[in-house]
Backbone and ligand atoms as CSV (ligand in chain L), in Angstrom:
chain,resi,resn,atom,element,x,y,z
A,1,MET,N,N,89.931,137.274,72.217
A,1,MET,CA,C,91.166,137.272,73.025
A,1,MET,C,C,92.407,137.299,72.150
A,2,THR,N,N,92.508,138.267,71.279
A,2,THR,CA,C,93.658,138.230,70.379
A,2,THR,C,C,94.562,139.443,70.496
A,3,ARG,N,N,94.261,140.307,71.439
A,3,ARG,CA,C,95.197,141.418,71.676
A,3,ARG,C,C,95.834,141.180,73.031
A,4,LEU,N,N,97.019,140.618,72.963
A,4,LEU,CA,C,97.652,140.140,74.191
A,4,LEU,C,C,98.991,140.803,74.429
A,5,VAL,N,N,99.313,140.951,75.708
A,5,VAL,CA,C,100.645,141.382,76.132
A,5,VAL,C,C,101.200,140.278,77.023
A,6,LEU,N,N,102.447,139.892,76.783
A,6,LEU,CA,C,103.098,138.905,77.642
A,6,LEU,C,C,104.051,139.633,78.583
A,7,VAL,N,N,103.944,139.350,79.865
A,7,VAL,CA,C,104.811,139.981,80.856
A,7,VAL,C,C,105.482,138.889,81.681
A,8,GLY,N,N,106.775,139.065,81.910
A,8,GLY,CA,C,107.492,138.104,82.748
A,8,GLY,C,C,108.954,138.478,82.713
A,9,PRO,N,N,109.728,137.990,83.675
A,9,PRO,CA,C,111.140,138.369,83.712
A,9,PRO,C,C,111.898,137.872,82.488
A,10,PRO,N,N,113.003,138.543,82.143
A,10,PRO,CA,C,113.842,138.052,81.049
A,10,PRO,C,C,114.188,136.587,81.317
A,11,GLY,N,N,113.982,135.738,80.311
A,11,GLY,CA,C,114.312,134.326,80.486
A,11,GLY,C,C,113.128,133.465,80.876
A,12,ALA,N,N,111.956,134.059,80.995
A,12,ALA,CA,C,110.771,133.290,81.391
A,12,ALA,C,C,110.203,132.454,80.244
A,13,GLY,N,N,110.716,132.658,79.031
A,13,GLY,CA,C,110.219,131.888,77.889
A,13,GLY,C,C,109.136,132.606,77.104
A,14,LYS,N,N,109.012,133.908,77.297
A,14,LYS,CA,C,107.960,134.670,76.605
A,14,LYS,C,C,108.104,134.598,75.091
A,15,GLY,N,N,109.352,134.708,74.605
A,15,GLY,CA,C,109.570,134.723,73.158
A,15,GLY,C,C,109.137,133.415,72.519
A,16,THR,N,N,109.537,132.313,73.145
A,16,THR,CA,C,109.166,130.988,72.638
A,16,THR,C,C,107.650,130.827,72.649
A,17,GLN,N,N,107.043,131.187,73.761
A,17,GLN,CA,C,105.586,131.049,73.868
A,17,GLN,C,C,104.869,131.972,72.890
A,18,ALA,N,N,105.409,133.157,72.717
A,18,ALA,CA,C,104.772,134.109,71.799
A,18,ALA,C,C,104.751,133.536,70.392
A,19,GLY,N,N,105.836,132.868,69.997
A,19,GLY,CA,C,105.912,132.268,68.664
A,19,GLY,C,C,104.838,131.211,68.484
A,20,THR,N,N,104.701,130.331,69.456
A,20,THR,CA,C,103.698,129.262,69.372
A,20,THR,C,C,102.289,129.837,69.411
A,21,LEU,N,N,102.076,130.778,70.303
A,21,LEU,CA,C,100.733,131.367,70.430
A,21,LEU,C,C,100.355,132.110,69.150
A,22,SER,N,N,101.350,132.745,68.533
A,22,SER,CA,C,101.113,133.455,67.290
A,22,SER,C,C,100.581,132.497,66.221
A,23,ASP,N,N,101.207,131.316,66.116
A,23,ASP,CA,C,100.740,130.312,65.147
A,23,ASP,C,C,99.329,129.847,65.492
A,24,LYS,N,N,99.119,129.562,66.766
A,24,LYS,CA,C,97.823,128.976,67.167
A,24,LYS,C,C,96.679,129.987,67.060
A,25,LEU,N,N,96.972,131.242,67.356
A,25,LEU,CA,C,95.897,132.246,67.388
A,25,LEU,C,C,95.802,133.026,66.076
A,26,GLY,N,N,96.820,132.854,65.209
A,26,GLY,CA,C,96.774,133.520,63.900
A,26,GLY,C,C,96.949,135.029,63.966
A,27,VAL,N,N,97.734,135.480,64.930
A,27,VAL,CA,C,98.040,136.923,65.024
A,27,VAL,C,C,99.556,137.075,65.147
A,28,PRO,N,N,100.105,138.212,64.695
A,28,PRO,CA,C,101.568,138.341,64.688
A,28,PRO,C,C,102.191,138.433,66.081
A,29,HIS,N,N,103.401,137.907,66.152
A,29,HIS,CA,C,104.229,138.030,67.354
A,29,HIS,C,C,105.051,139.296,67.186
A,30,ILE,N,N,104.852,140.254,68.046
A,30,ILE,CA,C,105.599,141.509,67.959
A,30,ILE,C,C,106.501,141.623,69.176
A,31,SER,N,N,107.803,141.422,68.939
A,31,SER,CA,C,108.793,141.493,70.007
A,31,SER,C,C,109.647,142.733,69.797
A,32,THR,N,N,109.604,143.660,70.747
A,32,THR,CA,C,110.413,144.871,70.580
A,32,THR,C,C,111.902,144.519,70.605
A,33,GLY,N,N,112.282,143.520,71.411
A,33,GLY,CA,C,113.686,143.093,71.426
A,33,GLY,C,C,114.106,142.601,70.041
A,34,ASP,N,N,113.251,141.766,69.408
A,34,ASP,CA,C,113.565,141.266,68.058
A,34,ASP,C,C,113.637,142.420,67.053
A,35,LEU,N,N,112.716,143.381,67.184
A,35,LEU,CA,C,112.730,144.517,66.251
A,35,LEU,C,C,114.034,145.304,66.406
A,36,PHE,N,N,114.446,145.536,67.663
A,36,PHE,CA,C,115.713,146.248,67.871
A,36,PHE,C,C,116.884,145.445,67.319
A,37,ARG,N,N,116.889,144.125,67.586
A,37,ARG,CA,C,118.011,143.297,67.098
A,37,ARG,C,C,118.052,143.269,65.569
A,38,ALA,N,N,116.890,143.315,64.926
A,38,ALA,CA,C,116.877,143.354,63.457
A,38,ALA,C,C,117.487,144.667,62.963
A,39,HIS,N,N,117.132,145.768,63.624
A,39,HIS,CA,C,117.726,147.062,63.252
A,39,HIS,C,C,119.246,147.025,63.431
A,40,ILE,N,N,119.684,146.422,64.537
A,40,ILE,CA,C,121.130,146.346,64.801
A,40,ILE,C,C,121.800,145.493,63.716
A,41,GLY,N,N,121.181,144.356,63.408
A,41,GLY,CA,C,121.739,143.467,62.386
A,41,GLY,C,C,121.831,144.152,61.034
A,42,ASN,N,N,120.836,144.987,60.725
A,42,ASN,CA,C,120.804,145.675,59.431
A,42,ASN,C,C,121.573,146.995,59.458
A,43,LYS,N,N,122.157,147.291,60.621
A,43,LYS,CA,C,122.936,148.526,60.792
A,43,LYS,C,C,122.157,149.766,60.370
A,44,THR,N,N,120.886,149.813,60.717
A,44,THR,CA,C,120.109,151.024,60.431
A,44,THR,C,C,120.530,152.104,61.420
A,45,GLU,N,N,120.075,153.316,61.152
A,45,GLU,CA,C,120.386,154.428,62.060
A,45,GLU,C,C,119.849,154.120,63.460
A,46,LEU,N,N,118.618,153.629,63.504
A,46,LEU,CA,C,118.026,153.261,64.799
A,46,LEU,C,C,118.869,152.174,65.475
A,47,GLY,N,N,119.261,151.172,64.683
A,47,GLY,CA,C,120.064,150.072,65.234
A,47,GLY,C,C,121.360,150.567,65.842
A,48,LEU,N,N,122.060,151.433,65.097
A,48,LEU,CA,C,123.341,151.943,65.601
A,48,LEU,C,C,123.132,152.757,66.877
A,49,SER,N,N,121.999,153.444,66.959
A,49,SER,CA,C,121.773,154.291,68.132
A,49,SER,C,C,121.387,153.484,69.373
A,50,VAL,N,N,120.884,152.260,69.194
A,50,VAL,CA,C,120.447,151.506,70.382
A,50,VAL,C,C,121.369,150.349,70.761
A,51,GLN,N,N,122.355,150.060,69.921
A,51,GLN,CA,C,123.178,148.873,70.168
A,51,GLN,C,C,123.794,148.831,71.575
A,52,SER,N,N,124.424,149.953,71.990
A,52,SER,CA,C,125.100,149.923,73.286
A,52,SER,C,C,124.085,149.812,74.424
A,53,ILE,N,N,122.881,150.339,74.202
A,53,ILE,CA,C,121.841,150.253,75.244
A,53,ILE,C,C,121.453,148.784,75.448
A,54,LEU,N,N,121.244,148.063,74.349
A,54,LEU,CA,C,120.908,146.644,74.477
A,54,LEU,C,C,122.060,145.875,75.108
A,55,ASP,N,N,123.287,146.187,74.692
A,55,ASP,CA,C,124.429,145.450,75.222
A,55,ASP,C,C,124.574,145.637,76.731
A,56,GLU,N,N,124.148,146.787,77.219
A,56,GLU,CA,C,124.252,147.036,78.661
A,56,GLU,C,C,123.005,146.594,79.419
A,57,GLY,N,N,121.997,146.123,78.704
A,57,GLY,CA,C,120.782,145.658,79.380
A,57,GLY,C,C,119.915,146.786,79.902
A,58,LYS,N,N,120.103,147.982,79.347
A,58,LYS,CA,C,119.268,149.119,79.761
A,58,LYS,C,C,118.058,149.226,78.854
A,59,LEU,N,N,117.099,150.065,79.254
A,59,LEU,CA,C,115.930,150.250,78.398
A,59,LEU,C,C,116.192,151.347,77.374
A,60,VAL,N,N,115.782,151.079,76.148
A,60,VAL,CA,C,115.822,152.085,75.087
A,60,VAL,C,C,114.824,153.191,75.493
A,61,PRO,N,N,115.143,154.472,75.217
A,61,PRO,CA,C,114.216,155.535,75.606
A,61,PRO,C,C,112.797,155.300,75.085
A,62,ASP,N,N,111.835,155.666,75.903
A,62,ASP,CA,C,110.430,155.414,75.574
A,62,ASP,C,C,110.021,155.991,74.220
A,63,GLU,N,N,110.486,157.217,73.902
A,63,GLU,CA,C,110.017,157.835,72.655
A,63,GLU,C,C,110.393,156.973,71.450
A,64,VAL,N,N,111.617,156.441,71.493
A,64,VAL,CA,C,112.107,155.617,70.382
A,64,VAL,C,C,111.292,154.327,70.306
A,65,THR,N,N,111.116,153.695,71.462
A,65,THR,CA,C,110.419,152.414,71.513
A,65,THR,C,C,108.951,152.587,71.130
A,66,ASN,N,N,108.322,153.587,71.694
A,66,ASN,CA,C,106.892,153.792,71.429
A,66,ASN,C,C,106.622,154.054,69.951
A,67,GLN,N,N,107.506,154.846,69.333
A,67,GLN,CA,C,107.321,155.164,67.919
A,67,GLN,C,C,107.459,153.903,67.060
A,68,MET,N,N,108.445,153.068,67.410
A,68,MET,CA,C,108.649,151.816,66.668
A,68,MET,C,C,107.408,150.924,66.796
A,69,VAL,N,N,106.843,150.857,67.991
A,69,VAL,CA,C,105.661,150.018,68.215
A,69,VAL,C,C,104.439,150.604,67.500
A,70,ARG,N,N,104.309,151.918,67.558
A,70,ARG,CA,C,103.180,152.562,66.880
A,70,ARG,C,C,103.191,152.195,65.384
A,71,GLU,N,N,104.376,152.254,64.776
A,71,GLU,CA,C,104.480,151.936,63.346
A,71,GLU,C,C,104.182,150.462,63.082
A,72,ARG,N,N,104.665,149.610,63.981
A,72,ARG,CA,C,104.442,148.167,63.773
A,72,ARG,C,C,102.958,147.816,63.906
A,73,LEU,N,N,102.296,148.429,64.894
A,73,LEU,CA,C,100.879,148.118,65.113
A,73,LEU,C,C,100.000,148.665,63.990
A,74,ALA,N,N,100.530,149.641,63.240
A,74,ALA,CA,C,99.752,150.210,62.136
A,74,ALA,C,C,99.790,149.311,60.905
A,75,GLU,N,N,100.666,148.299,60.906
A,75,GLU,CA,C,100.735,147.401,59.745
A,75,GLU,C,C,99.490,146.512,59.704
A,76,ALA,N,N,99.131,146.121,58.472
A,76,ALA,CA,C,97.843,145.453,58.260
A,76,ALA,C,C,97.688,144.170,59.081
A,77,ASP,N,N,98.779,143.419,59.227
A,77,ASP,CA,C,98.641,142.123,59.888
A,77,ASP,C,C,98.283,142.235,61.369
A,78,ALA,N,N,98.458,143.421,61.950
A,78,ALA,CA,C,98.187,143.587,63.383
A,78,ALA,C,C,96.790,144.142,63.656
A,79,ARG,N,N,96.011,144.314,62.579
A,79,ARG,CA,C,94.718,144.969,62.737
A,79,ARG,C,C,93.757,144.167,63.610
A,80,ASP,N,N,93.806,142.831,63.437
A,80,ASP,CA,C,92.836,142.020,64.185
A,80,ASP,C,C,93.430,141.351,65.413
A,81,GLY,N,N,94.637,141.723,65.755
A,81,GLY,CA,C,95.215,141.147,66.965
A,81,GLY,C,C,96.719,141.062,66.878
A,82,PHE,N,N,97.335,140.788,68.023
A,82,PHE,CA,C,98.801,140.729,68.112
A,82,PHE,C,C,99.177,140.144,69.460
A,83,ILE,N,N,100.399,139.666,69.500
A,83,ILE,CA,C,100.966,139.241,70.780
A,83,ILE,C,C,102.192,140.091,71.018
A,84,LEU,N,N,102.093,140.990,71.959
A,84,LEU,CA,C,103.220,141.863,72.273
A,84,LEU,C,C,104.111,141.184,73.297
A,85,ASP,N,N,105.397,141.117,72.961
A,85,ASP,CA,C,106.375,140.419,73.806
A,85,ASP,C,C,107.506,141.405,74.096
A,86,GLY,N,N,107.603,141.850,75.339
A,86,GLY,CA,C,108.662,142.798,75.687
A,86,GLY,C,C,108.220,144.249,75.633
A,87,PHE,N,N,106.969,144.472,75.356
A,87,PHE,CA,C,106.393,145.817,75.351
A,87,PHE,C,C,104.953,145.709,75.812
A,88,PRO,N,N,104.475,146.572,76.681
A,88,PRO,CA,C,105.209,147.634,77.363
A,88,PRO,C,C,106.105,147.078,78.469
A,89,ARG,N,N,107.129,147.851,78.804
A,89,ARG,CA,C,108.065,147.450,79.849
A,89,ARG,C,C,108.024,148.403,81.034
A,90,ASN,N,N,107.215,149.425,80.957
A,90,ASN,CA,C,107.013,150.312,82.106
A,90,ASN,C,C,105.628,150.963,81.956
A,91,ILE,N,N,105.230,151.663,83.015
A,91,ILE,CA,C,103.864,152.212,83.026
A,91,ILE,C,C,103.690,153.267,81.925
A,92,ALA,N,N,104.732,154.080,81.710
A,92,ALA,CA,C,104.605,155.131,80.682
A,92,ALA,C,C,104.350,154.503,79.308
A,93,GLN,N,N,105.046,153.412,79.009
A,93,GLN,CA,C,104.810,152.727,77.720
A,93,GLN,C,C,103.397,152.152,77.677
A,94,ALA,N,N,102.925,151.647,78.817
A,94,ALA,CA,C,101.580,151.062,78.865
A,94,ALA,C,C,100.533,152.138,78.578
A,95,GLU,N,N,100.782,153.330,79.085
A,95,GLU,CA,C,99.827,154.411,78.834
A,95,GLU,C,C,99.815,154.785,77.350
A,96,VAL,N,N,100.993,154.820,76.751
A,96,VAL,CA,C,101.059,155.126,75.318
A,96,VAL,C,C,100.375,154.017,74.509
A,97,LEU,N,N,100.608,152.778,74.886
A,97,LEU,CA,C,99.950,151.674,74.170
A,97,LEU,C,C,98.435,151.824,74.247
A,98,GLY,N,N,97.935,152.124,75.435
A,98,GLY,CA,C,96.493,152.307,75.597
A,98,GLY,C,C,95.983,153.396,74.660
A,99,ALA,N,N,96.745,154.478,74.551
A,99,ALA,CA,C,96.333,155.595,73.692
A,99,ALA,C,C,96.378,155.196,72.217
A,100,ILE,N,N,97.428,154.469,71.819
A,100,ILE,CA,C,97.539,154.030,70.414
A,100,ILE,C,C,96.338,153.166,70.054
A,101,LEU,N,N,96.007,152.223,70.928
A,101,LEU,CA,C,94.892,151.313,70.636
A,101,LEU,C,C,93.571,152.073,70.621
A,102,ALA,N,N,93.418,152.991,71.550
A,102,ALA,CA,C,92.159,153.746,71.645
A,102,ALA,C,C,91.890,154.556,70.375
A,103,GLU,N,N,92.982,154.989,69.716
A,103,GLU,CA,C,92.809,155.776,68.484
A,103,GLU,C,C,92.023,155.002,67.431
A,104,SER,N,N,92.141,153.658,67.458
A,104,SER,CA,C,91.366,152.877,66.493
A,104,SER,C,C,90.304,152.027,67.208
A,105,GLY,N,N,89.890,152.485,68.366
A,105,GLY,CA,C,88.796,151.818,69.074
A,105,GLY,C,C,89.148,150.436,69.604
A,106,GLN,N,N,90.439,150.181,69.794
A,106,GLN,CA,C,90.855,148.866,70.287
A,106,GLN,C,C,91.252,148.943,71.749
A,107,LYS,N,N,91.294,147.748,72.370
A,107,LYS,CA,C,91.896,147.665,73.694
A,107,LYS,C,C,92.469,146.269,73.877
A,108,LEU,N,N,93.308,146.120,74.891
A,108,LEU,CA,C,93.892,144.812,75.155
A,108,LEU,C,C,92.825,143.858,75.672
A,109,ASP,N,N,92.974,142.580,75.309
A,109,ASP,CA,C,92.066,141.572,75.840
A,109,ASP,C,C,92.614,140.958,77.122
A,110,ALA,N,N,93.920,140.738,77.162
A,110,ALA,CA,C,94.503,140.122,78.356
A,110,ALA,C,C,95.998,140.388,78.416
A,111,VAL,N,N,96.500,140.354,79.634
A,111,VAL,CA,C,97.936,140.428,79.889
A,111,VAL,C,C,98.311,139.103,80.549
A,112,VAL,N,N,99.202,138.367,79.914
A,112,VAL,CA,C,99.587,137.063,80.449
A,112,VAL,C,C,100.874,137.217,81.246
A,113,GLU,N,N,100.798,136.893,82.516
A,113,GLU,CA,C,101.981,136.954,83.381
A,113,GLU,C,C,102.646,135.580,83.433
A,114,PHE,N,N,103.934,135.538,83.086
A,114,PHE,CA,C,104.706,134.299,83.177
A,114,PHE,C,C,105.424,134.288,84.522
A,115,GLN,N,N,105.001,133.381,85.381
A,115,GLN,CA,C,105.549,133.357,86.737
A,115,GLN,C,C,106.684,132.346,86.834
A,116,ILE,N,N,107.833,132.819,87.327
A,116,ILE,CA,C,109.010,131.946,87.414
A,116,ILE,C,C,110.014,132.556,88.388
A,117,ASP,N,N,110.756,131.702,89.105
A,117,ASP,CA,C,111.765,132.182,90.066
A,117,ASP,C,C,112.955,132.806,89.365
A,118,GLU,N,N,113.512,133.819,89.995
A,118,GLU,CA,C,114.662,134.496,89.389
A,118,GLU,C,C,115.855,133.556,89.184
A,119,ASP,N,N,116.122,132.653,90.146
A,119,ASP,CA,C,117.280,131.736,90.018
A,119,ASP,C,C,117.150,130.895,88.754
A,120,VAL,N,N,115.932,130.459,88.473
A,120,VAL,CA,C,115.713,129.594,87.310
A,120,VAL,C,C,115.987,130.376,86.030
A,121,VAL,N,N,115.512,131.614,85.967
A,121,VAL,CA,C,115.710,132.372,84.732
A,121,VAL,C,C,117.166,132.767,84.526
A,122,VAL,N,N,117.863,133.088,85.608
A,122,VAL,CA,C,119.270,133.467,85.438
A,122,VAL,C,C,120.044,132.277,84.869
A,123,ALA,N,N,119.775,131.081,85.381
A,123,ALA,CA,C,120.456,129.887,84.863
A,123,ALA,C,C,120.127,129.683,83.388
A,124,ARG,N,N,118.862,129.866,83.026
A,124,ARG,CA,C,118.455,129.704,81.619
A,124,ARG,C,C,119.173,130.701,80.714
A,125,LEU,N,N,119.210,131.955,81.160
A,125,LEU,CA,C,119.788,133.001,80.315
A,125,LEU,C,C,121.276,132.786,80.105
A,126,LEU,N,N,121.956,132.305,81.140
A,126,LEU,CA,C,123.401,132.078,81.003
A,126,LEU,C,C,123.672,131.029,79.942
A,127,GLY,N,N,122.704,130.145,79.718
A,127,GLY,CA,C,122.879,129.108,78.696
A,127,GLY,C,C,122.497,129.564,77.304
A,128,ARG,N,N,121.976,130.794,77.148
A,128,ARG,CA,C,121.403,131.199,75.864
A,128,ARG,C,C,122.437,131.783,74.905
A,129,GLY,N,N,123.474,132.452,75.489
A,129,GLY,CA,C,124.588,132.905,74.660
A,129,GLY,C,C,124.357,134.151,73.832
A,130,ARG,N,N,123.367,134.985,74.169
A,130,ARG,CA,C,123.184,136.240,73.446
A,130,ARG,C,C,124.204,137.242,73.965
A,131,THR,N,N,124.518,138.304,73.185
A,131,THR,CA,C,125.582,139.222,73.631
A,131,THR,C,C,125.183,139.975,74.896
A,132,ASP,N,N,123.853,140.064,75.156
A,132,ASP,CA,C,123.444,140.732,76.399
A,132,ASP,C,C,123.134,139.699,77.483
A,133,ASP,N,N,123.736,138.524,77.397
A,133,ASP,CA,C,123.470,137.457,78.357
A,133,ASP,C,C,124.643,137.133,79.275
A,134,ASN,N,N,125.528,138.109,79.562
A,134,ASN,CA,C,126.525,137.794,80.595
A,134,ASN,C,C,125.925,138.129,81.961
A,135,GLU,N,N,126.550,137.597,83.022
A,135,GLU,CA,C,125.879,137.618,84.316
A,135,GLU,C,C,125.535,139.025,84.821
A,136,GLU,N,N,126.459,139.951,84.638
A,136,GLU,CA,C,126.213,141.311,85.142
A,136,GLU,C,C,125.020,141.948,84.425
A,137,VAL,N,N,124.990,141.783,83.106
A,137,VAL,CA,C,123.891,142.365,82.335
A,137,VAL,C,C,122.573,141.672,82.679
A,138,ILE,N,N,122.638,140.353,82.865
A,138,ILE,CA,C,121.422,139.615,83.235
A,138,ILE,C,C,120.856,140.160,84.546
A,139,ARG,N,N,121.740,140.348,85.526
A,139,ARG,CA,C,121.276,140.878,86.820
A,139,ARG,C,C,120.647,142.248,86.650
A,140,HIS,N,N,121.272,143.045,85.816
A,140,HIS,CA,C,120.741,144.384,85.595
A,140,HIS,C,C,119.348,144.308,84.963
A,141,ARG,N,N,119.195,143.411,83.997
A,141,ARG,CA,C,117.892,143.288,83.336
A,141,ARG,C,C,116.821,142.774,84.306
A,142,GLN,N,N,117.229,141.876,85.227
A,142,GLN,CA,C,116.255,141.389,86.218
A,142,GLN,C,C,115.853,142.531,87.146
A,143,HIS,N,N,116.839,143.357,87.483
A,143,HIS,CA,C,116.557,144.486,88.368
A,143,HIS,C,C,115.565,145.453,87.706
A,144,ILE,N,N,115.807,145.748,86.429
A,144,ILE,CA,C,114.891,146.634,85.702
A,144,ILE,C,C,113.498,146.007,85.638
A,145,TYR,N,N,113.454,144.693,85.441
A,145,TYR,CA,C,112.148,144.022,85.398
A,145,TYR,C,C,111.385,144.263,86.696
A,146,ARG,N,N,112.076,144.017,87.816
A,146,ARG,CA,C,111.375,144.160,89.106
A,146,ARG,C,C,110.960,145.600,89.366
A,147,SER,N,N,111.852,146.542,89.055
A,147,SER,CA,C,111.521,147.921,89.420
A,147,SER,C,C,110.587,148.595,88.425
A,148,GLU,N,N,110.730,148.311,87.130
A,148,GLU,CA,C,109.948,149.061,86.138
A,148,GLU,C,C,108.802,148.273,85.496
A,149,THR,N,N,109.042,146.979,85.269
A,149,THR,CA,C,108.058,146.216,84.491
A,149,THR,C,C,107.014,145.530,85.374
A,150,GLU,N,N,107.464,144.982,86.504
A,150,GLU,CA,C,106.522,144.255,87.358
A,150,GLU,C,C,105.324,145.117,87.795
A,151,PRO,N,N,105.522,146.426,88.027
A,151,PRO,CA,C,104.358,147.256,88.396
A,151,PRO,C,C,103.226,147.225,87.355
A,152,LEU,N,N,103.522,146.767,86.136
A,152,LEU,CA,C,102.465,146.645,85.129
A,152,LEU,C,C,101.390,145.666,85.573
A,153,LEU,N,N,101.777,144.695,86.399
A,153,LEU,CA,C,100.805,143.672,86.806
A,153,LEU,C,C,99.702,144.298,87.645
A,154,ASN,N,N,100.059,145.329,88.385
A,154,ASN,CA,C,99.033,146.056,89.132
A,154,ASN,C,C,98.256,146.992,88.196
A,155,PHE,N,N,98.983,147.651,87.318
A,155,PHE,CA,C,98.349,148.566,86.348
A,155,PHE,C,C,97.270,147.826,85.539
A,156,TYR,N,N,97.582,146.587,85.152
A,156,TYR,CA,C,96.669,145.795,84.315
A,156,TYR,C,C,95.859,144.791,85.126
A,157,ARG,N,N,95.759,144.991,86.455
A,157,ARG,CA,C,95.236,143.921,87.312
A,157,ARG,C,C,93.893,143.346,86.862
A,158,ASP,N,N,93.070,144.156,86.207
A,158,ASP,CA,C,91.745,143.651,85.816
A,158,ASP,C,C,91.798,142.654,84.653
A,159,ILE,N,N,92.900,142.651,83.916
A,159,ILE,CA,C,92.960,141.743,82.755
A,159,ILE,C,C,94.164,140.798,82.808
A,160,VAL,N,N,94.819,140.700,83.975
A,160,VAL,CA,C,95.989,139.805,84.072
A,160,VAL,C,C,95.549,138.368,84.285
A,161,VAL,N,N,96.151,137.462,83.527
A,161,VAL,CA,C,96.022,136.039,83.834
A,161,VAL,C,C,97.430,135.526,84.108
A,162,THR,N,N,97.579,134.776,85.191
A,162,THR,CA,C,98.904,134.333,85.615
A,162,THR,C,C,99.102,132.861,85.289
A,163,VAL,N,N,100.273,132.560,84.713
A,163,VAL,CA,C,100.558,131.199,84.280
A,163,VAL,C,C,101.911,130.777,84.859
A,164,ASP,N,N,101.976,129.548,85.359
A,164,ASP,CA,C,103.239,128.992,85.837
A,164,ASP,C,C,104.110,128.721,84.606
A,165,ALA,N,N,105.281,129.388,84.551
A,165,ALA,CA,C,106.119,129.302,83.342
A,165,ALA,C,C,107.161,128.186,83.426
A,166,VAL,N,N,107.128,127.385,84.482
A,166,VAL,CA,C,108.096,126.289,84.611
A,166,VAL,C,C,107.475,125.026,84.037
A,167,GLY,N,N,108.162,124.423,83.064
A,167,GLY,CA,C,107.643,123.186,82.480
A,167,GLY,C,C,108.025,123.087,81.019
A,168,GLU,N,N,107.565,122.015,80.386
A,168,GLU,CA,C,107.813,121.821,78.960
A,168,GLU,C,C,107.131,122.939,78.177
A,169,VAL,N,N,107.700,123.273,77.016
A,169,VAL,CA,C,107.150,124.361,76.207
A,169,VAL,C,C,105.651,124.151,75.918
A,170,GLY,N,N,105.311,122.940,75.472
A,170,GLY,CA,C,103.921,122.661,75.094
A,170,GLY,C,C,102.970,122.734,76.281
A,171,GLU,N,N,103.506,122.301,77.414
A,171,GLU,CA,C,102.701,122.328,78.642
A,171,GLU,C,C,102.368,123.788,79.013
A,172,VAL,N,N,103.384,124.641,78.925
A,172,VAL,CA,C,103.171,126.060,79.276
A,172,VAL,C,C,102.198,126.694,78.279
A,173,THR,N,N,102.349,126.342,76.986
A,173,THR,CA,C,101.413,126.870,75.976
A,173,THR,C,C,99.979,126.494,76.346
A,174,ASN,N,N,99.780,125.231,76.726
A,174,ASN,CA,C,98.426,124.796,77.078
A,174,ASN,C,C,97.890,125.559,78.284
A,175,ARG,N,N,98.788,125.824,79.223
A,175,ARG,CA,C,98.333,126.601,80.389
A,175,ARG,C,C,97.854,127.989,79.955
A,176,VAL,N,N,98.609,128.587,79.038
A,176,VAL,CA,C,98.219,129.929,78.578
A,176,VAL,C,C,96.859,129.855,77.875
A,177,LEU,N,N,96.723,128.891,76.976
A,177,LEU,CA,C,95.465,128.796,76.221
A,177,LEU,C,C,94.296,128.514,77.150
A,178,ASN,N,N,94.518,127.655,78.157
A,178,ASN,CA,C,93.450,127.399,79.128
A,178,ASN,C,C,93.090,128.648,79.899
A,179,ALA,N,N,94.148,129.362,80.300
A,179,ALA,CA,C,93.915,130.580,81.098
A,179,ALA,C,C,93.137,131.610,80.278
A,180,LEU,N,N,93.372,131.597,78.955
A,180,LEU,CA,C,92.665,132.554,78.088
A,180,LEU,C,C,91.314,131.997,77.648
A,181,ASP,N,N,91.064,130.725,78.042
A,181,ASP,CA,C,89.813,130.078,77.707
A,181,ASP,C,C,89.684,129.830,76.215
A,182,LYS,N,N,90.788,129.380,75.613
A,182,LYS,CA,C,90.810,129.109,74.164
A,182,LYS,C,C,90.561,127.618,73.922
L,1,AMP,P1,P,114.170,141.362,75.017
L,1,AMP,O1,O,114.462,140.626,73.755
L,1,AMP,O2,O,112.700,141.595,75.256
L,1,AMP,O3,O,114.853,140.740,76.205
L,1,AMP,O4,O,114.798,142.832,74.841
L,1,AMP,C1,C,116.193,143.002,74.648
L,1,AMP,C2,C,116.573,144.435,74.921
L,1,AMP,O5,O,115.892,145.303,74.004
L,1,AMP,C3,C,116.218,144.968,76.297
L,1,AMP,O6,O,117.175,144.618,77.286
L,1,AMP,C4,C,116.192,146.471,76.028
L,1,AMP,O7,O,117.512,146.988,75.906
L,1,AMP,C5,C,115.551,146.527,74.652
L,1,AMP,N1,N,114.079,146.597,74.745
L,1,AMP,C6,C,113.191,145.643,74.343
L,1,AMP,N2,N,111.932,146.029,74.564
L,1,AMP,C7,C,112.003,147.260,75.121
L,1,AMP,C8,C,111.037,148.188,75.594
L,1,AMP,N3,N,109.720,147.907,75.563
L,1,AMP,N4,N,111.486,149.362,76.107
L,1,AMP,C9,C,112.797,149.650,76.141
L,1,AMP,N5,N,113.764,148.822,75.748
L,1,AMP,C10,C,113.376,147.619,75.234
């Protein structure tokens, strides 16, 4: 159970949980949002091209995102597993991920759904202070989640495990590990 995708609305705590799970399971945490923010921070060509997209809470074009993920998954540390956080975010990305993994005879073990009310996440995000965390952008990101990302739960229905994301960090981690039977 070491090839995992975390799915849940922005603000559900996926990043925090991914970090803890990465330590516990010994596989890298791969966050496409973090990868984009690192590019932006380093002012790379990719970073400069995606900055305004992140600031507006829109999705970076699939070709750009998929290529970045393909390169990251090809690194040695991801060979025996990974925790993907923020990718895939739509069905087209999920299909590309399936194809990338199939090229090396791999497949996902589970998709962890973080279940949480929208009101709770909006309040959390407003307290986080990231440049893409003002109310209008937050609403837009929630809208994209519902329309583009949530359908992944049906796409992956055979391997989805659902976890209540409300609670202390450690408590939620334990729920995930129990759900994965770790
Ligand atoms: P996150 O840190 O996961 O909330 O992602 C922050 C921002 O990065 C998103 O609002 C998008 O602009 C961009 N992003 C992250 N992951 C993806 C993805 N899989 N596809 C497209 N854009 C993404």
